[in-house]
N, C-alpha and C positions, 0 to 999 in steps of 0.2 A: 485392478491393478493397472496403473498408468503405464508401466513398463512391459506389459505382457507381450508386446510385439518387438521388443528390443532384445531379441536373442541372436546369438551368432550360430549359423548352422553349416555343418560340413558333412558331406556324404549322408545327407537326410537325418543327421542327428544334431540335437542341440549341444554345442560345445562351450557355451557360456553366454553371459549377458554382454551386450554392448554397453560397457560400463561408462563410457563418455556420454552416450545418449541418456543413460539412467541418471547420470549426474545433472545433466542439463535439465532434465524433466523435474528432478528433485529441487534444483535451484529455482526453477520457474514457479514451483508450487510454494516456495518459501521455506523449504526444509533446510536444516543445518547441514551445509556441504561437508563440513569436517566430520560429522557423525555419519553421513552417507559414505564418505571415503573409507570409513573404518568398517561399516556394516555391509556394504554391497559385495566385497569379496566373499564374506562368509555366506551371504545369501546365495551368491552365485555357486559356491561349492555345495550348498545344501541342495540346490535345484539340480545340479548335475548328478549328485549321489542318488536322489529320489528318482530321477529319470532312468539312470542306469539300473536301479533295482527293479523298476517297473519293467524295463526292457528284458531283464533276466527272468522275470516271472512270466512274461508272455512268450518266451522262448526265442 
């Protein structure tokens, strides 16, 4: 994933994606920026949810 290092972190936790950076990477790769603008927030929400569940399981 080209954006794997484009996360926002606070207090040692991932709090979201750097959406501006992700959009720039997508545009540079020739992806449809309109589609990215629609999809990235949902991807970000799924990432946060998965990480929260993983953290809850680990205690």
